[in-house]
C-alpha positions in Angstrom: 64.5 -109.9 28.2 67.4 -108.7 26.1 70.9 -108.2 27.4 74.0 -106.4 26.2 76.4 -108.4 28.4 76.3 -111.9 30.0 78.9 -113.0 32.6 79.1 -116.6 33.7 80.9 -117.1 37.0 82.6 -120.5 37.2 84.3 -121.4 40.5 87.8 -120.6 39.1 87.2 -118.1 36.2 84.5 -116.0 34.6 83.4 -115.9 30.9 82.1 -112.6 29.7 80.2 -112.2 26.3 79.0 -108.7 25.2 77.7 -107.1 22.0 79.3 -103.6 22.4 83.0 -103.1 22.9 83.8 -101.5 26.3 86.9 -101.1 28.3 85.1 -101.1 31.7 82.5 -103.5 33.1 79.5 -102.0 34.9 78.1 -104.0 37.8 75.8 -106.7 36.3 72.8 -108.1 38.0 72.3 -111.8 38.9 69.6 -113.3 36.6 69.9 -117.1 37.2 72.2 -120.1 36.8 73.6 -122.0 34.0 74.6 -125.6 35.0 74.8 -124.4 38.6 77.1 -121.5 37.7 75.8 -118.0 38.5 74.9 -115.8 35.5 75.0 -112.0 35.7 73.8 -109.6 33.0 73.3 -106.0 31.9 69.8 -105.5 30.6 69.4 -103.4 27.5 66.4 -102.7 25.1 68.9 -102.8 22.2 70.8 -105.8 23.5 71.2 -108.9 21.3 71.9 -111.5 23.9 69.1 -113.7 25.4 69.2 -115.8 28.5 66.3 -118.1 29.2 66.6 -119.7 32.7 64.3 -122.6 31.9 64.3 -123.2 28.1 62.1 -125.8 26.3 63.5 -129.3 26.2 66.3 -129.5 23.6 67.1 -125.8 23.6 69.9 -123.8 25.3 69.5 -121.1 27.8 72.1 -118.8 26.2 71.3 -117.3 22.8 73.2 -115.1 20.4 72.0 -113.6 17.1 73.4 -114.3 13.7 75.4 -111.5 11.9 75.8 -109.7 15.2 79.3 -108.9 16.3 80.2 -110.1 19.8 83.1 -109.9 22.1 84.3 -112.5 24.5 86.9 -112.6 27.3 87.8 -114.4 30.5 88.9 -111.2 32.3 86.7 -108.7 34.2 88.2 -105.8 32.2 90.0 -104.5 35.3 92.3 -107.5 35.3 94.1 -109.3 32.5 93.1 -112.8 31.5 94.8 -115.4 33.7 97.9 -116.7 32.0 97.0 -120.4 32.2 93.4 -119.9 30.9 92.3 -119.6 27.3 89.1 -119.7 25.2 88.7 -122.2 22.4 86.7 -120.5 19.7 85.8 -122.5 16.5 87.7 -121.3 13.5 84.4 -120.9 11.6 83.5 -118.1 14.0 86.3 -116.1 12.4 87.3 -114.7 15.8 90.1 -112.1 16.0 92.0 -110.9 19.1 91.4 -107.1 19.2 93.3 -106.7 22.5 95.0 -109.1 24.9 92.5 -111.7 26.0 89.5 -110.0 24.2 88.2 -111.6 21.0 85.7 -110.4 18.5 83.5 -112.8 16.5 80.3 -113.1 14.5 78.3 -116.0 12.9 76.8 -115.2 9.5 73.9 -117.2 8.1 74.4 -120.2 10.4 71.9 -121.2 13.0 71.8 -123.9 15.7 73.9 -125.1 18.6 77.5 -124.1 19.3 79.8 -123.9 22.3 82.7 -122.1 23.9 85.4 -124.2 25.7 87.5 -122.8 28.5 90.9 -124.4 28.8 93.4 -124.4 31.6 97.0 -125.3 30.6 95.5 -126.7 27.4 92.9 -129.0 29.1 89.1 -128.3 28.7 87.7 -127.5 32.2 84.4 -125.7 31.2 82.1 -125.7 28.2 79.3 -123.2 27.6 76.5 -124.4 25.4 74.7 -121.7 23.3 72.5 -121.3 20.3 72.8 -119.0 17.3 69.3 -117.7 16.5 68.0 -115.7 13.5 66.9 -112.0 13.6 64.3 -112.3 10.8 62.4 -115.5 11.7 61.2 -117.1 14.9 63.8 -119.7 16.0 61.7 -122.1 18.1 58.8 -122.3 15.5 59.9 -121.2 12.0 63.5 -122.6 12.0 62.5 -125.8 13.7 59.6 -126.3 11.2 61.9 -125.6 8.3 64.5 -128.1 9.4 62.0 -130.8 10.2 60.3 -130.4 6.8 63.7 -130.9 5.1 64.6 -133.8 7.3 61.4 -135.6 6.3 62.8 -135.7 2.7 66.5 -136.1 3.4 68.3 -135.3 6.7 71.6 -135.2 4.9 70.5 -131.9 3.2 70.9 -130.3 6.6 74.6 -131.3 7.0 77.6 -129.1 6.2 81.0 -130.3 7.4 82.5 -126.8 7.9 79.6 -125.2 9.7 80.2 -123.5 13.1 76.8 -124.6 14.4 75.2 -128.0 15.0 71.8 -129.8 15.0 71.0 -132.8 17.2 70.2 -136.1 15.6 69.1 -139.5 17.0 69.2 -142.9 15.5 66.4 -144.9 13.9 66.3 -148.2 12.0 65.1 -147.2 8.5 68.1 -146.8 6.2 71.9 -147.0 6.4 74.0 -143.8 6.7 76.0 -142.2 3.9 79.8 -142.0 4.3 79.5 -138.3 5.2 77.0 -139.1 8.0 79.2 -141.9 9.4 82.3 -139.7 9.3 80.6 -136.7 10.9 79.6 -139.0 13.7 83.1 -140.5 14.0 84.6 -137.1 13.9 82.4 -135.9 16.8 82.8 -139.1 18.9 86.5 -139.7 18.2 87.8 -136.3 18.8 91.1 -136.6 20.7 89.9 -135.5 24.1 86.8 -137.7 24.1 88.3 -141.0 22.9 91.4 -140.5 25.0 89.4 -140.0 28.2 87.2 -143.0 27.4 90.2 -145.3 26.7 91.9 -144.0 29.9 88.7 -145.0 31.9 88.9 -148.4 30.4 92.5 -148.9 31.1 92.0 -147.7 34.7 89.3 -150.3 35.2 89.7 -152.9 32.5 87.5 -156.0 32.0 89.6 -159.1 32.8 89.3 -162.8 33.5 91.2 -164.7 36.2 93.0 -167.7 34.7 95.0 -170.4 36.4 97.8 -172.4 34.9 99.6 -175.5 36.3 103.3 -175.9 36.0 106.0 -178.1 37.6 108.6 -176.3 39.8 111.3 -177.5 42.2 109.8 -178.6 45.5 110.0 -175.8 48.1 110.4 -172.9 45.7 106.6 -172.2 45.2 103.3 -172.9 46.9 101.9 -176.4 46.3 98.8 -176.7 44.1 95.7 -178.2 45.7 95.7 -180.8 43.0 98.8 -182.3 44.6 96.9 -183.3 47.7 94.1 -185.0 45.8 96.5 -186.9 43.5 100.1 -186.5 44.6 101.8 -188.9 42.1 100.0 -187.3 39.0 101.1 -183.9 40.1 104.7 -184.4 40.9 107.9 -185.9 39.5 111.1 -187.7 40.6 110.4 -188.9 44.1 113.5 -189.6 46.1 114.2 -191.0 49.5 115.5 -188.6 52.1 117.9 -189.3 55.0 115.1 -190.0 57.4 113.7 -192.5 54.9 110.7 -190.5 53.8 110.0 -189.7 50.2 109.7 -186.3 48.6 109.3 -185.2 44.9 111.9 -183.1 43.2 109.3 -181.4 41.1 105.8 -180.5 42.2 102.7 -178.9 40.6 102.1 -175.3 41.4 99.2 -173.1 40.2 100.0 -169.7 38.7 97.0 -167.3 38.6 96.9 -164.3 36.3 94.5 -161.8 34.8 93.9 -161.9 31.1 92.5 -159.0 29.0 91.3 -161.4 26.3 87.6 -161.0 27.2 84.5 -160.5 24.9 84.3 -156.8 26.0 88.0 -156.1 25.0 87.6 -158.1 21.8 84.7 -155.9 20.9 86.7 -152.7 21.8 89.4 -153.9 19.3 86.7 -154.6 16.7 85.0 -151.2 17.3 88.3 -149.3 16.8 89.0 -151.1 13.6 85.4 -150.3 12.4 86.0 -146.6 13.1 89.3 -146.9 11.1 87.4 -148.5 8.2 85.1 -145.4 8.1 88.1 -143.2 7.9 89.5 -145.4 5.1 86.2 -145.2 3.3 86.3 -141.4 3.4 89.9 -141.2 2.3 89.4 -143.6 -0.6 86.3 -141.6 -1.8 87.9 -138.2 -1.5 91.2 -138.9 -3.2 92.8 -135.4 -3.5 89.6 -133.5 -2.9 88.5 -131.6 0.3 91.7 -131.5 2.2 89.9 -130.6 5.5 88.1 -133.9 5.4 91.2 -135.8 4.4 93.5 -134.3 7.0 91.0 -134.9 9.8 90.2 -138.5 8.7 94.0 -139.3 8.6 94.4 -137.8 12.1 91.6 -139.8 13.6 92.8 -143.0 11.9 96.4 -142.5 13.2 95.1 -142.0 16.7 93.0 -145.1 16.6 95.8 -147.2 15.2 98.1 -145.8 17.9 95.7 -147.1 20.6 95.6 -150.5 19.0 99.4 -150.8 19.3 99.3 -150.4 23.0 100.2 -153.3 25.3 96.5 -153.4 26.4 95.6 -155.2 23.1 98.7 -157.6 23.0 96.7 -160.6 24.1 93.3 -159.6 22.9 92.1 -161.9 20.1 89.8 -161.0 17.2 86.0 -160.8 17.9 84.2 -164.0 16.8 80.6 -163.1 17.9 78.9 -159.9 18.8 78.5 -159.8 22.7 75.2 -157.8 22.5 74.1 -158.7 26.1 77.5 -158.2 27.7 77.0 -156.3 31.0 80.5 -154.7 30.9 79.7 -153.2 27.4 76.3 -152.0 28.6 77.2 -150.5 32.0 81.0 -149.9 32.6 82.4 -146.5 32.1 84.3 -146.2 28.8 83.0 -149.5 27.4 79.4 -148.4 27.4 80.0 -145.1 25.5 82.0 -146.9 22.8 79.5 -149.7 22.6 76.6 -147.2 22.1 78.7 -145.2 19.5 79.3 -148.4 17.5 75.6 -149.3 17.6 74.7 -145.8 16.3 77.3 -145.9 13.5 75.3 -147.8 10.9 71.9 -146.7 11.9 70.1 -144.0 10.0 69.7 -140.6 11.7 66.8 -138.3 12.1 66.5 -134.8 13.3 65.8 -134.5 17.1 64.8 -131.2 18.5 63.8 -132.7 21.9 67.3 -133.4 23.0 66.7 -136.9 24.3 69.4 -139.4 25.3 71.7 -140.9 22.7 71.9 -138.0 20.4 74.9 -136.8 18.4 75.5 -133.5 16.6 76.0 -132.9 12.9 76.9 -129.5 11.4 74.0 -127.5 10.0 74.1 -125.9 6.6 73.6 -122.1 6.4 70.1 -120.8 6.7 70.0 -119.2 3.3 70.7 -122.5 1.5 68.3 -124.4 3.8 65.6 -121.9 2.9 66.2 -122.4 -0.8 65.9 -126.2 -0.2 62.7 -125.8 1.8 61.2 -123.6 -0.9 62.0 -126.1 -3.6 60.5 -129.0 -1.6 57.4 -127.0 -0.7 56.9 -125.9 -4.3 56.6 -129.6 -5.4 54.1 -130.3 -2.6 52.0 -127.2 -3.6 51.9 -128.3 -7.2 50.9 -131.8 -6.2 48.4 -131.0 -3.5 46.9 -127.7 -4.5 46.5 -127.8 -8.2 46.3 -131.6 -8.6 49.6 -132.2 -10.4 51.4 -135.5 -10.1 55.0 -136.4 -10.6 56.0 -138.7 -13.5 58.5 -140.6 -11.4 57.6 -142.6 -8.4 59.7 -140.5 -6.0 60.1 -136.8 -6.5 62.6 -136.4 -3.7 65.1 -138.7 -5.4 64.8 -136.6 -8.6 65.8 -133.5 -6.7 68.6 -135.0 -4.5 71.8 -136.7 -5.6 75.3 -137.5 -4.5 77.7 -135.0 -6.0 81.3 -135.6 -6.6 81.9 -131.9 -7.0 80.8 -131.4 -3.4 82.6 -134.3 -1.9 80.3 -136.5 0.2 77.4 -134.1 0.5 74.0 -134.8 -0.8 72.5 -131.7 -2.2 69.9 -130.3 -4.6 71.3 -129.9 -8.2 72.2 -126.3 -8.0 72.5 -124.4 -11.3 70.7 -127.1 -13.3 67.2 -127.5 -14.7 64.9 -129.5 -12.5 64.4 -133.0 -13.7 61.0 -133.2 -12.0 58.2 -133.6 -14.5 54.7 -132.8 -13.3 51.5 -133.3 -15.2 48.0 -132.1 -14.5 45.4 -134.8 -13.8 
């Protein structure tokens, strides 16, 4: 079913997306729920919005088309957008405010997952997941097959730092990541809202150990340590005779108990933050003066992480000496577990994951036109090899076609504008 308008009713506000500008909202019909929020819509044969109540695993219910102009607002047309609410639209969507609270946007040549964030007083309160789908090819079959074929050769070919849409990836244990892959993961995980909320959860319920320390204090000024009763002379000083001819010490052992944050879990947290900083340093060193978008964001993430490390929380936390892989706090407690999982994923290779299973992260997807060119080049080699019996001179044809390019920063790409270095001979 096609729709010209979708309205998502959250408890406190409504988000409206439509493909034809209108000043008045007709009465939409209820068509289902999106994360327990009612969805209403206006059906239209010429509409370009899709809503699938029960999508396949890994796909979104809400779909918009590439190259189509859309409008989005938080108002119901009859009332103005609430003053304390706003919509966070990615800059790559090239959104423009055509009237108060009503934005126009379109996505050209990019496919995959995206989202809209609804903010209240600057804080994210709702997020609407959606997918940008093609008009000319089937999304669930053709586009998925295209990306999977490319990912078999080199998943990094799919990545584009400035893309407005994303693909889901999961980790495997085959090869280490490139600096770009590491940084895209760090950028996604260490965005200010995410890392701040995780660190707040940790500080609200920190892992700590109870320590006790014995010290001598004047008799009567503090509680007496249990050790005194088992060995009074070793745990006291300066015994003197009193007026009633009894003896009391001037100094007596007391036990001070205190919580220490110097635990294996907190040592790992300090180590993980420093590891994330090293990734940012690696990117900054590689880029030099190139790609200011990368550079500015890497510097921003690095500064935030360094700021967290200067907090009093880490004052007594020592450096990590061994990896606490079986630590239950790191595996189960809120905040710790997310950072532990993120660190474990950092140096693992990634592979495309259309099923949307647990422990996935998102990397920006290159535009469909460029991906199609990549796919054609890769398929051409396979056809020459398998259909007419040609074989490549080198041992690995994919490595001939793919290289790290300084001109494109950290991206791995086919050698555009150059003659192919693949040599094929007939058997």
